[in-house]
C-alpha positions as CSV (number, residue, x, y, z in Angstrom):
1,M,-31.0,35.5,86.0
2,K,-28.0,36.2,83.8
3,K,-26.3,33.6,81.7
4,T,-22.6,33.5,82.4
5,L,-21.7,30.6,80.1
6,Q,-21.8,31.3,76.3
7,R,-21.2,28.6,73.8
8,G,-19.5,28.9,70.4
9,F,-16.3,30.1,68.9
10,T,-15.0,33.5,68.4
11,L,-14.3,34.9,65.0
12,I,-10.5,34.9,65.7
13,E,-10.6,31.2,66.6
14,L,-12.5,30.3,63.5
15,L,-10.0,32.3,61.3
16,V,-7.0,30.6,62.9
17,V,-8.5,27.1,62.3
18,I,-9.3,28.0,58.7
19,A,-5.7,29.4,58.2
20,I,-4.2,26.2,59.6
21,I,-6.4,24.0,57.3
22,G,-5.4,26.1,54.3
23,I,-1.7,25.8,55.1
24,L,-2.0,22.0,55.5
25,A,-3.9,21.7,52.3
26,A,-1.2,23.6,50.4
27,V,1.5,21.3,51.7
28,V,-0.5,18.2,50.8
29,L,-1.3,19.5,47.3
30,A,2.4,20.3,46.6
31,S,3.4,16.8,47.7
32,L,0.7,15.3,45.6
33,N,2.0,17.0,42.5
34,D,5.5,15.8,43.2
35,A,4.2,12.2,43.7
36,R,2.2,12.4,40.5
37,D,5.2,13.6,38.5
38,G,7.3,10.8,40.0
39,G,4.6,8.2,39.2
40,Q,4.4,9.4,35.6
41,D,8.2,9.3,35.2
42,A,8.2,5.7,36.5
43,S,5.6,4.9,33.9
44,I,7.6,6.6,31.1
45,K,10.7,4.7,32.2
46,Q,8.8,1.4,32.2
47,S,7.3,2.0,28.8
48,I,10.7,2.8,27.3
49,G,12.2,-0.1,29.1
50,N,9.6,-2.4,27.6
51,A,10.4,-0.9,24.2
52,R,13.9,-2.3,24.7
53,S,12.6,-5.8,25.2
54,Q,10.3,-5.4,22.1
55,A,13.2,-4.1,20.1
56,E,15.1,-7.3,20.8
57,L,12.1,-9.4,19.7
58,V,11.9,-7.4,16.4
59,Y,15.7,-7.8,16.0
60,N,15.3,-11.6,16.2
61,Q,12.2,-11.8,14.0
62,D,13.7,-9.5,11.3
63,G,16.8,-11.5,10.6
64,F,19.1,-10.0,13.2
65,T,18.8,-6.4,12.1
66,Y,17.5,-3.4,14.0
67,A,16.5,-1.6,10.7
68,G,12.8,-1.9,11.3
69,V,12.7,-1.3,15.1
70,C,11.2,2.2,15.1
71,A,8.5,1.4,12.6
72,S,7.2,-1.7,14.4
73,Q,3.8,-1.4,16.0
74,P,4.8,-2.6,19.5
75,I,7.5,0.1,19.7
76,Q,5.1,2.8,18.4
77,D,2.5,1.8,21.0
78,L,5.1,2.0,23.9
79,M,6.3,5.3,22.6
80,Q,2.7,6.6,22.5
81,A,2.3,5.4,26.1
82,A,5.3,7.6,27.1
83,V,3.8,10.5,25.2
84,D,0.5,10.0,27.1
85,N,2.3,10.2,30.5
86,R,3.6,13.8,30.1
87,A,1.4,16.7,29.2
88,E,4.2,18.7,27.5
89,T,5.2,15.8,25.2
90,T,3.7,16.6,21.8
91,A,4.9,14.0,19.3
92,I,6.7,10.9,18.3
93,E,9.7,11.3,16.0
94,D,11.2,8.4,14.1
95,D,14.8,8.6,12.7
96,D,15.2,12.3,13.7
97,V,17.0,14.3,16.3
98,G,14.6,14.7,19.2
99,T,13.7,17.7,21.2
100,A,12.6,18.2,24.8
101,T,9.0,17.7,23.8
102,E,9.3,14.6,21.6
103,V,9.7,10.8,22.1
104,T,12.4,9.9,19.7
105,C,13.4,6.6,18.1
106,A,16.4,6.2,15.8
107,N,17.7,3.0,14.3
108,T,20.2,1.6,11.8
109,A,20.8,-2.0,10.9
110,A,23.4,-2.2,13.7
111,G,21.5,-0.5,16.6
112,Y,18.7,1.7,17.9
113,G,18.1,4.3,20.5
114,I,14.8,5.5,22.1
115,E,14.5,8.6,24.3
116,A,11.5,10.2,26.1
117,P,11.2,13.4,28.2
118,L,10.6,13.1,31.9
119,N,8.4,15.3,34.1
120,I,10.9,16.0,36.9
121,P,13.6,18.4,35.6
122,A,17.3,18.1,36.1
123,P,18.9,20.1,39.0
124,D,19.7,22.9,36.6
125,A,15.9,23.0,35.6
126,S,16.5,21.6,32.2
127,V,14.5,18.7,30.7
128,Q,15.8,15.2,31.4
129,M,15.3,12.5,28.9
130,W,15.1,8.7,29.6
131,C,17.1,6.9,27.0
132,V,17.6,3.2,26.1
133,D,19.7,1.8,23.3
134,S,20.9,-1.4,21.8
135,T,24.0,-1.5,23.9
136,G,21.9,-2.1,27.0
137,F,22.2,1.5,28.3
138,A,19.2,2.9,30.2
139,G,19.5,6.2,31.9
140,T,19.0,10.0,31.8
141,T,20.4,12.1,29.0
142,T,19.8,15.5,27.5
143,P,17.4,16.2,24.7
144,G,18.7,15.1,21.3
145,S,21.2,12.6,22.6
146,I,20.4,10.0,19.9
147,D,20.8,10.7,16.2
148,A,20.2,8.3,13.3
149,T,22.4,10.5,11.0
150,A,25.4,9.8,13.1
151,A,28.5,8.7,11.3
152,A,28.7,5.5,13.3
153,E,26.5,2.7,12.3
154,D,25.5,2.0,15.9
155,V,23.0,4.4,17.5
156,T,23.6,5.0,21.1
157,C,22.5,7.3,23.9
158,N,25.2,9.9,24.5
């Protein structure tokens, strides 16, 4: 007697299934990376937003001056949290013009500004910064948008 039914899959069928699984895995991994960058950006924004609240507490405790905001430990801790959420962020800079790889804080007696680089680039592929300042501004800017050496006493995000 001859067997007419053979069980199993052909090599072509197996290759097609493996190719489909590979394509689906690539799509999922790409989405995962975008979601991770978005989550890290949300964490950076939250850390810098919390720094604004801490800055107001420092302002009240230091006799209604922003002069010591950047040096205060709570602000330093929140800036470090922003550094930790972006692999390309290398340093914290106080009272200096920041770059695309630094979390920057600048203050005078009249105001302060804090900016941190985000993971998701601008539409032109440049680095976006999240900036908060003593005027209540919170939003995206370009690197180096705050400067403690500005002629004005108030430090703001440009």
